[in-house]
N, C-alpha and C positions, 0 to 999 in steps of 0.2 A: 451586458445584454439584458433587455427587459424580459421578464418572465411572462408567458402568456397569461392573460387575465384568469382563465379557467383554473390555473394552478396557484396563483399568487395567494399566499397565506393559507392555503388549503392543505390538510393532511392527505396523504396518498397511501394506498395499500401497495403491497408488493406487486400484485397483478396490474394495478394502474401504472406503477413505475415502469415495469417491464413492457408495458404496451406502448410506451412513448416511442415515437419514431421521428426520424429527421436528424440532420446534422447538428441542429441546435441543442440536442440532448445527448450527444456522444460523450461529453465531458461532464456528466452530471452524476450526483450521488444522492442517496436518500438518507437524511439524518433525522431519526425519530419521526419518520413519516413526512418530513418536509423536503421538497426538492431543493437541492443545492447545486448551483452551476458554477463551474470553474472556467476561467479563461484558458485558452490554449497555452501550453507550457512554452517557455523560452527554448531556443535552440540548445543552449548549454544544458538545460534540464533534460531535454529529449536525448541528447548525446550521452549524458551521464547514465541515464536509464538503460540505453542500448549497450553502453560499454560494460556496465555492471552485469547485465543479462548475459553478455558474451563471456565474461569471465566465469560466471556461475555455470553456464552451459558446458564449459570445458572441464569443470571439476565435479559436477554432480554425479551421483551414482546412477547406473542405468535405471530408466523408468521415471526419473525426476527431471523436471524442466523448469527453467525460468519463463515466466509468462508476463507480458507487458499489458497493463491497462485492462484487466478483466474484472467484471463485477464480482464482488465477494459479498455474500449475504451474511452480515455480521449479526443481525437480529431479525429473525423471520416473524416473530410475534408482533402484533401492532402495539405501539408504533414501530414500524420496521426500520432497519438501518442497512443500507447497502453502500459499501465503499469500493473504490477502484484504486488499489495500491499501484504505484508506478511500476513496481516489479513484485512478483510473488513467485514462490516455489511450491509446486504441487506435482503429484503424479501426472504424467502426460495423458491427456485425453483430447484428441483433436476435434471432438464433437462438442466440447463444453462451451456453452454460451455464458455461463456463470458458475460459481462454485460456492458451496456452503463453507463457512469459516473452518469447519472441522476438517476439511481437506487441504487446508493451507498450512504448510510447515514454517514458512517464512514470508512475512509481508515487509516491503520496503517502501518508504516514502521519501521523496526528494523535497526538501524545504523550498518553497516558492515564495515570492513576495506575498505577504499576507497569510501564509499558512503555518508559520512557526509555532504559534500557540496550539493550533489544532493538531499538528504533527507531533508535538512534544508533550502535550497534556491530554487532549481529548482522545485521539486515536490510540495511544497506549492503553488507556482505560477500556475503550471499546474492544480492541483486539484481545486484550488479556481476558476480559469477561467472555469473549466468544471462544476462547481456548486456543488461539493462534500462539504456538509455543515460542516463536521467535519473531522479533520486530526490529528492523534497523531504520534509522533516520539518517539520511545523507544530507550534509550541509555543504554546499559548494562555495559558500561565501568566504572571503579572506578572514584570517590570514592564511589558512590552508584548508583544503577540503577535508572533511572528517566524516566518520560514521559513528553514531552512538548505537550501541547494541542493548536491546532489552530482551530478557528471557523470563519465562514464567518461574515464579518462586514457589513457595509452599502453597498447597491448595487454598484458594480464597484470598491470597495475599497479593495477587496481581503480578506485575512485572518487577524484576530487579533491573535497575539501570546501571550499566557500566560506564566509566568515563569515556568521553569521545576519543576516538583513535584517529591519528593522521598517519600518512605514509603507507603502511601495510596493516591490514586486518588479518590476523592469524587466529583461526578458531577451529574448534572441533565440534561445535554445535551450530546448526543441526547436523552438519556434515563437516568433514575436514576441508577447510577452505582457506585459501591464501588470496586475499583481494588487494590488488594494487590500487589504492585510493587515488593516487596522483593521476593514474590513467583515466580517471573519470572526467578530468578536465583538460586533458591533452588533445 
């Protein structure tokens, strides 16, 4: 999709970004003040996000909820960054239009065609700098679907990356969770 000329190559503030209206902006993020638009996700990508959110919803402690496609303010100072994780976990607030990164305990991205380097290199850096304690990357591509888990290490050291897991993800952080990874593609 072509970017409207008034935004092409221009830096935006948070207020300008949040003032955007229309369906053409619903899958957009702000990366260091620059509007970045993503194509609509594939059906498999959407299903995996829904299936993961459903598994999380069944296991999260009271007050915590999985939320799909909500704006997260990763960096509020100019140049600002706003991301839209495929799934995030935060305390439930049915009035939230967006969240500061400090309220997100887990951010999850599903790798899409063209997003692998961003999801595995750029977003871990951004999310760690913003203080999101846990970050998962879901890869639906063969040979088997997998989840790579990142968690904050020592202060100032960013994320520690664990090897990709297939089959089942059993973790105690940020909560005791048992995720059936194969169910994300069934």
